[in-house]
N, C-alpha and C positions, 0 to 999 in steps of 0.2 A: 576781979570781976570783970574789969574793962578788957584783960587779957583773954579771958574766957569768951566774951562776945565777939572779940577779933578772930579767934579761932571759929568760932560757930560761923562768922561771916565769911571767912576764907574758905571753909568747909562746904558751904552753900554754894558758892562761885564754882568750885572745883566740879560739884554735883552737878550743876547747870551747864557747864562746860563738858562733862561726859557724856550729858544725856543727848546734846546736840552734836558733838564731834565724833565719839565712838562710832555710830551708825554710817556715818560718811566715811569713815576711815576704812570700815570693812567691807562698804561698798567698793571703794577704791581697788580694795586689795582683791575682791571677787572679780571685777573688771580687768585686773592687770594692770590698773591706771596710776599706782600708788607713788611710782616714781617719774612719772611724766610731768611736764612743764615746760614752759615758755623755753628756759635755758636748756634743760635736758633734752628737749626736742632737738634743739639747734647741734648740740653737742654730741648726740647719739647718732644722727643722721636721719631720724625717721620722720616721714612726711606727718604733717599736721592734717588731720580728718576734716578741718575746714578751709584747706588751702583751694583756690578756685583751679581750673584745669589753664594750662598755660597756652596762651595764644603766639604760636609759632610765627604766624604770617600768612597774608593770603594766597591760599590755592592757585596755581597755575590755570590760566584760562585754556580750556580745552572744545574741541568740535569735533566729534566722529559720529559714524553709522553704527546704530544698532541691530539687534538681531530682525528687527521686522524691517530694515534698510530705512530707517528713518532718523534724521540728523539729531544728535542729543548733544548739548554742551553744559557748560559748567551753570550757564542760565538756567537752564532745565530744572534745576536743583536748588535754584535761588527761593530763600525760606524754609529750606528743609536740611536737616542734620542727614549725613551721608557717610559712607564708608567705600574706601576706594581700595581696589588691589590690581595689579598686574598678572597676569598667568598665560598660559595658554591651553587649547582643549586636550591637544596630544601628550601632555607633561606625564611623565611616568613616575615622578618621584613626590614633589611638595604639592602640587597643585590638587590633587584629589583632597588632602587633608585641608587646604585652605577653602577647598569648595563646600568641605562638611563644616567647617568654621562658619562662612558666610550662610550657609542654610540655618546654622542655629541661630545666627544673628537676626535673620530673615522671620524666622519663629517667632522670636521674642517681640519683634516689633511688626508684625505683619496686620495691615490694615490701619496703620497710622500714616495717614497723608502726609504727615511732616517728616517721613525718614524715608531713606533709600537707599539703593547699594549699586556700585559701578565697578564692574569688571572690564578691564581692558586687555585684548591679546595682544602678545608681543611676537604673533607669528600670523600676522593678516594675511600673507599670500595664501595661507591655508584657512585660516579662520574667517570664512566669508560669512555674512548674515548670515545664509543658510545652514552654515555648519554651527553657529554661534546658538540660532534657534534650536537646532538640532539637541545642542549639548544642554541648554538651559530645560529642555523637555526632559531629557534624560535625567537631569539632577532633581525634576522636581519642584522646579521655581514657580511660585503662585503670586508674587508681587509684581503688579505693574510698574513699580518702581523700582525694579532690578533692571538696569540694562547693562547687556554685555555689547562690548564697543570693537569695533575695528575702522581700519583707515590705513593710510600712508604709513609704511616701516619708519622711514625716517622722521617723521613726525611723531609718532608713537615713543620712540627711543629718545629723542629729545624731552619728550614730556617727561618720561621717567628719569632720565639720568641729570637731566639739567632743571628739568621744573619742579619735580617732586624729591631729587637726589635720592631716588630707588633704583639700584642698579638692576638692569638688565643688558642681556648680549648676547650674541651665539658663541657656540663652543662646540664644534665639530667633534671633539674629544669624550664629550660627555652625552649619557643616554639621553635621548629628546633634542639634542642639539641646541637648546638654550639654557641660560641660567638666570636666574633673578632670585629675589629675596622671598619672605614667606611673610612680609609686613603688611599691615593693613594703616592707611592713612583715615584719621577722623576729620570731617570737615563741618564746621557749626553752620547756623542758618545765615551766616553773613559771608559764608565763602571762606573763612579762615581755617587752617589748620590748626587743630587743637590737641592737647594731650595731657596726661598726669605727670607727675613728677616722680623719680625713683625713690629711693631709701635714702639717698645723699641729698638730696633736693635739687636735682639735676632733671630737665626735661627728657622724656624717653623719645620723643619725636615721633616715632610709631609704636602701633601694637603687634604683637608678634601673633600672627593667624595661626601658628602650628602648634600652640600651646594652650591648655585649657586656662590656665590662669591669664593669659593676654586677652583670651575671649571674653572672659569672664569680667576683665577689667574696661575692654571698650564697651561692654553692654550695661556696666555702670555708669560709664562716663557719658555714653549717649543718653541714657536717662536724664542726667544733669544737663546737658546742652538743649534737650527736647523742653524742659522748664524755665530755660533762660529765655 
């Protein structure tokens, strides 16, 4: 009799466990989450969804002139999240793709006073404020928080190469005469360079402005920073 009661008790416990646990297991399988956990996330090198964006350090200070011949500096963007790139208007290769990516980002956050964009030319002898204004008009730029900047060549090259560690240089052997990366820098409201981690938990530093995934990633991370 006691044995029968024990079996009934055990069976009841198993039944309750099944009612509670099985739907959870099914849900995790559907979400592809069944093998994820703290240890496995570290071993497998996957980025945890609750990881905060990495703070790389303060973005370098800058002061240049925009397409309206007005001085613009990092202080102009204080309290704003912004994306910064280096480009030039006559670029025959990657710049048009970067411009399209920046336009996509502009469209996603258009009208938000806490967001802005910065495009700094690496060909300042050609890209005067007047040229930059025409270029912005040609692109169809609408945001008043998107500044196209020009200034002293040596100052700009030091800002890119030593300040942001984003390579720019002259090369007469390639079409267009200049070379640079297609990367975007993401800066938070406090002037810090921020980024997400890669699949191995390492900071990516900058975002690929030539890749749809890179643009999608930076848009997601802009949203995160705007809420901070």
